[in-house]
C-alpha positions as CSV (number, residue, x, y, z in Angstrom):
1,X,0.2,-10.4,-0.8
2,X,-0.7,-9.9,-4.5
3,X,-2.9,-11.5,-7.2
4,X,-2.4,-11.1,-10.9
5,X,-5.4,-9.7,-12.7
6,X,-5.0,-9.4,-16.5
7,X,-1.2,-8.7,-16.1
8,X,-1.6,-6.2,-13.2
9,X,-0.5,-7.1,-9.7
10,X,-3.2,-6.2,-7.2
11,X,-1.7,-5.6,-3.7
12,X,-4.0,-7.0,-1.1
13,X,-1.9,-6.0,1.9
14,X,-4.5,-3.2,2.2
15,X,-7.9,-4.9,1.9
16,X,-9.9,-4.3,-1.3
17,X,-13.6,-4.1,-2.0
18,X,-15.6,-6.3,-4.4
19,X,-18.9,-4.8,-5.4
20,X,-21.8,-7.1,-6.0
21,X,-23.8,-6.9,-9.3
22,X,-26.6,-9.5,-9.2
23,X,-28.2,-10.2,-12.6
24,X,-30.7,-12.6,-11.1
25,X,-34.4,-11.9,-10.5
26,X,-34.5,-13.7,-7.1
27,X,-31.4,-12.7,-5.1
28,X,-32.2,-12.2,-1.4
29,X,-31.4,-8.5,-1.4
30,X,-31.3,-6.9,-4.8
31,X,-32.9,-9.5,-7.1
32,X,-34.3,-8.0,-10.3
33,X,-33.0,-4.6,-9.5
34,X,-30.5,-4.4,-12.4
35,X,-32.5,-5.1,-15.6
36,X,-32.0,-1.9,-17.6
37,X,-28.6,-1.3,-19.2
38,X,-28.5,2.3,-18.1
39,X,-29.2,1.3,-14.5
40,X,-26.5,-1.3,-14.6
41,X,-23.9,1.1,-16.0
42,X,-24.8,3.7,-13.4
43,X,-24.5,1.2,-10.6
44,X,-21.1,0.0,-11.9
45,X,-19.9,3.5,-12.3
46,X,-21.0,4.4,-8.7
47,X,-19.3,1.3,-7.2
48,X,-16.1,2.1,-9.0
49,X,-16.3,5.7,-7.8
50,X,-16.9,4.6,-4.3
51,X,-13.8,2.5,-4.2
52,X,-14.5,-1.0,-5.6
53,X,-11.4,-2.7,-7.0
54,X,-13.5,-5.6,-8.4
55,X,-17.1,-6.0,-9.7
56,X,-18.6,-9.5,-9.0
57,X,-21.3,-10.5,-11.5
58,X,-23.6,-13.3,-10.8
59,X,-26.3,-14.7,-13.0
60,X,-27.3,-17.8,-10.9
61,X,-28.9,-17.1,-7.5
62,X,-27.2,-19.0,-4.7
63,X,-29.5,-17.9,-1.9
64,X,-30.9,-20.9,0.1
65,X,-33.5,-22.7,-1.9
66,X,-32.9,-20.7,-5.1
67,X,-34.5,-21.9,-8.3
68,X,-32.1,-23.9,-10.6
69,X,-31.1,-22.0,-13.7
70,X,-29.8,-23.8,-16.9
71,X,-26.3,-23.1,-18.2
72,X,-27.7,-21.5,-21.3
73,X,-29.9,-19.1,-19.3
74,X,-26.9,-18.2,-17.1
75,X,-24.9,-17.4,-20.2
76,X,-27.7,-15.4,-21.7
77,X,-27.9,-13.3,-18.6
78,X,-24.2,-13.0,-18.1
79,X,-22.4,-12.4,-21.4
80,X,-24.2,-9.4,-22.8
81,X,-23.8,-7.5,-19.5
82,X,-20.2,-8.4,-19.2
83,X,-19.6,-7.0,-22.7
84,X,-21.6,-3.9,-21.9
85,X,-19.6,-3.1,-18.8
86,X,-16.2,-3.7,-20.5
87,X,-17.3,-1.6,-23.5
88,X,-18.0,1.3,-21.2
89,X,-15.5,0.7,-18.4
90,X,-12.7,-1.3,-20.1
91,X,-10.3,-1.3,-17.1
92,X,-12.8,-2.9,-14.8
93,X,-11.7,-6.1,-13.1
94,X,-14.7,-8.3,-13.3
95,X,-15.2,-11.4,-11.2
96,X,-17.6,-14.0,-12.5
97,X,-19.7,-15.7,-9.8
98,X,-20.3,-19.1,-11.3
99,X,-19.7,-22.8,-10.5
100,X,-19.8,-23.8,-14.2
101,X,-16.6,-24.1,-16.2
102,X,-18.3,-23.2,-19.5
103,X,-19.7,-20.0,-18.1
104,X,-16.2,-19.3,-16.6
105,X,-14.5,-20.0,-19.9
106,X,-16.9,-17.9,-22.1
107,X,-16.6,-15.0,-19.6
108,X,-12.8,-15.1,-19.5
109,X,-12.6,-15.1,-23.3
110,X,-14.7,-11.9,-23.2
111,X,-12.4,-10.1,-20.7
112,X,-13.4,-11.2,-17.2
113,X,-10.5,-11.2,-14.7
114,X,-11.4,-13.6,-11.9
115,X,-13.7,-16.6,-11.2
116,X,-15.7,-16.8,-8.0
117,X,-16.8,-20.4,-7.5
118,X,-19.2,-21.1,-4.6
119,X,-18.5,-24.9,-5.0
120,X,-14.7,-24.8,-5.2
121,X,-14.9,-27.2,-8.2
122,X,-17.3,-29.7,-6.5
123,X,-20.2,-28.9,-8.9
124,X,-18.1,-29.0,-12.1
125,X,-15.2,-31.4,-12.5
126,X,-13.8,-29.3,-15.3
127,X,-13.5,-26.1,-13.3
128,X,-9.9,-26.5,-12.0
129,X,-8.6,-27.4,-15.5
130,X,-10.4,-24.2,-16.9
131,X,-8.8,-22.0,-14.3
132,X,-5.4,-23.6,-14.9
133,X,-5.8,-22.9,-18.7
134,X,-6.6,-19.2,-18.2
135,X,-4.4,-18.7,-15.1
136,X,-6.7,-16.2,-13.5
137,X,-7.3,-15.7,-9.7
138,X,-9.7,-18.3,-8.4
139,X,-12.0,-17.8,-5.4
140,X,-12.9,-21.1,-3.7
141,X,-15.8,-21.0,-1.3
142,X,-16.8,-23.6,1.3
143,X,-20.2,-25.2,0.4
144,X,-21.9,-28.5,1.2
145,X,-24.4,-29.7,-1.3
146,X,-26.0,-27.2,-3.7
147,X,-27.9,-23.9,-3.2
148,X,-31.0,-26.0,-3.2
149,X,-29.9,-28.5,-0.5
150,X,-27.2,-26.7,1.5
151,X,-29.3,-25.6,4.5
152,X,-30.1,-29.3,5.2
153,X,-26.4,-30.0,5.4
154,X,-25.3,-27.6,8.2
155,X,-24.0,-30.5,10.3
156,X,-20.4,-30.8,11.3
157,X,-18.2,-32.8,13.6
158,X,-16.1,-29.7,14.3
159,X,-17.0,-26.7,12.2
160,X,-13.6,-25.0,12.1
161,X,-11.7,-28.3,11.8
162,X,-13.9,-29.5,9.0
163,X,-13.6,-26.2,7.1
164,X,-9.8,-26.2,7.5
165,X,-9.6,-29.8,6.2
166,X,-11.8,-28.8,3.3
167,X,-9.5,-26.0,2.3
168,X,-6.4,-28.1,2.8
169,X,-7.7,-30.6,0.3
170,X,-8.7,-27.8,-2.2
171,X,-5.3,-26.2,-1.9
172,X,-3.7,-29.5,-2.7
173,X,-5.9,-29.8,-5.8
174,X,-5.1,-26.3,-7.0
175,X,-1.4,-26.9,-6.5
176,X,-1.7,-30.1,-8.6
177,X,-3.3,-28.1,-11.4
178,X,-0.7,-25.4,-11.1
179,X,-3.2,-22.7,-10.3
180,X,-1.2,-19.7,-9.1
181,X,-3.6,-17.3,-7.5
182,X,-6.1,-18.8,-5.0
183,X,-8.4,-16.9,-2.7
184,X,-10.5,-18.7,-0.1
185,X,-14.0,-17.8,1.1
186,X,-15.3,-19.6,4.2
187,X,-18.8,-19.3,2.9
188,X,-20.8,-17.4,5.5
189,X,-24.5,-18.4,5.2
190,X,-23.8,-21.4,3.0
191,X,-24.7,-24.7,4.8
192,X,-24.3,-22.9,8.1
193,X,-26.7,-21.9,10.8
194,X,-26.7,-18.5,12.3
195,X,-24.9,-19.8,15.3
196,X,-22.3,-21.6,13.1
197,X,-21.7,-18.3,11.2
198,X,-20.8,-16.6,14.4
199,X,-18.5,-19.4,15.5
200,X,-16.8,-19.1,12.1
201,X,-16.5,-15.4,12.6
202,X,-14.9,-15.9,16.0
203,X,-12.2,-18.2,14.5
204,X,-11.7,-16.4,11.2
205,X,-8.1,-15.6,11.8
206,X,-7.3,-19.4,11.8
207,X,-7.8,-19.4,8.0
208,X,-4.8,-17.0,7.6
209,X,-2.5,-20.0,8.1
210,X,-3.2,-21.0,4.4
211,X,-1.2,-17.9,3.5
212,X,-3.6,-17.0,0.6
213,X,-6.0,-14.0,0.4
214,X,-9.2,-14.3,2.4
215,X,-12.5,-13.1,0.9
216,X,-15.5,-12.4,3.1
217,X,-19.1,-12.3,1.9
218,X,-21.6,-11.5,4.6
219,X,-23.1,-8.3,3.4
220,X,-26.8,-8.0,4.4
221,X,-27.0,-11.8,5.1
222,X,-29.5,-13.5,7.4
223,X,-26.8,-13.9,10.1
224,X,-27.1,-10.2,10.6
225,X,-30.8,-9.4,10.2
226,X,-32.0,-12.5,12.1
227,X,-30.0,-11.4,15.1
228,X,-31.3,-7.9,14.7
229,X,-34.8,-9.0,14.0
230,X,-34.9,-6.9,10.9
231,X,-34.5,-7.5,7.1
232,X,-31.9,-7.4,4.4
233,X,-32.8,-3.8,3.6
234,X,-32.2,-2.8,7.2
235,X,-28.9,-4.7,7.6
236,X,-26.4,-2.1,6.4
237,X,-25.3,-1.0,9.9
238,X,-25.0,-4.6,11.0
239,X,-23.0,-5.4,7.8
240,X,-20.6,-2.5,8.6
241,X,-20.1,-3.7,12.2
242,X,-19.2,-7.3,11.0
243,X,-17.0,-6.1,8.1
244,X,-14.9,-4.2,10.7
245,X,-14.5,-7.4,12.7
246,X,-13.5,-9.4,9.7
247,X,-10.9,-6.8,8.7
248,X,-9.4,-7.0,12.2
249,X,-9.2,-10.8,11.8
250,X,-7.4,-10.6,8.5
251,X,-9.9,-10.3,5.6
252,X,-8.3,-9.2,2.3
253,X,-11.4,-8.7,0.2
254,X,-14.9,-7.7,1.2
255,X,-17.6,-8.7,-1.2
256,X,-20.4,-6.2,-0.5
257,X,-23.6,-4.5,-1.7
258,X,-22.6,-1.2,-0.2
259,X,-19.2,-0.2,-1.5
260,X,-18.8,3.3,0.1
261,X,-19.5,2.1,3.6
262,X,-17.2,-1.0,3.2
263,X,-14.4,1.2,1.9
264,X,-14.8,3.5,4.9
265,X,-14.4,0.4,7.2
266,X,-11.1,-0.4,5.4
267,X,-9.9,3.2,5.8
268,X,-10.6,3.3,9.5
269,X,-9.1,-0.1,10.3
270,X,-6.0,0.8,8.3
271,X,-5.7,4.0,10.3
272,X,-6.0,1.9,13.5
273,X,-3.3,-0.5,12.4
274,X,-1.0,2.3,11.3
275,X,-1.1,3.9,14.7
276,X,-0.7,0.7,16.8
277,X,2.0,1.0,19.5
């Protein structure tokens, strides 16, 4: 299983790590942490050294109830840092976490390699056409509503059946637009209760039937620290435990805050698989 990033085929048969770089002041874990250019560059350098294949940059906080940010403000946060990183680490495969086609287009013109859309095109009708134009890998996440309203929409007739139907429709749309590299993200924490997140985790392997890469983003989320009665800062061990489970259930990309620990999960699970009888 491969995806084409800027002309290079990335083999996802061994899972890869996507390191998170939040450029927002209000993200649930590391909001406001990366303001200074030198701090940003040190963090990117460390994530790459620790084994990240991709760096995922986000300039619009999608945490539950996050404040809305204008398109211009998102661009002002995103583009200078994108250029800064690629000037210093030109081979970096940067994923842009945005649901806006203009932000996607401007970022791709400046050297980004992937688009990570929490809305799978639902919040911008031009997104699919933009992805088709640039022919870059496209991550489609499951979301109901918006970041501001999603937690009020965690109601399903049948959670797994509803999500599978959602992705079936989205896969048909991407096929119609001739988008070649699609990655699906079931959206842990987005319009889902803690209990629903664990139901989704239990049935994660059912999403392998789409025969496209599966990205998982649950690093330090509330589904971990609420169960442990702790906080995002104390949720590394819980994240590691759940990352291991997702890898055993077929995850191809882990989107994480802690690259080194996630990479170790991959190495251990790969050793386990290599020595299966």
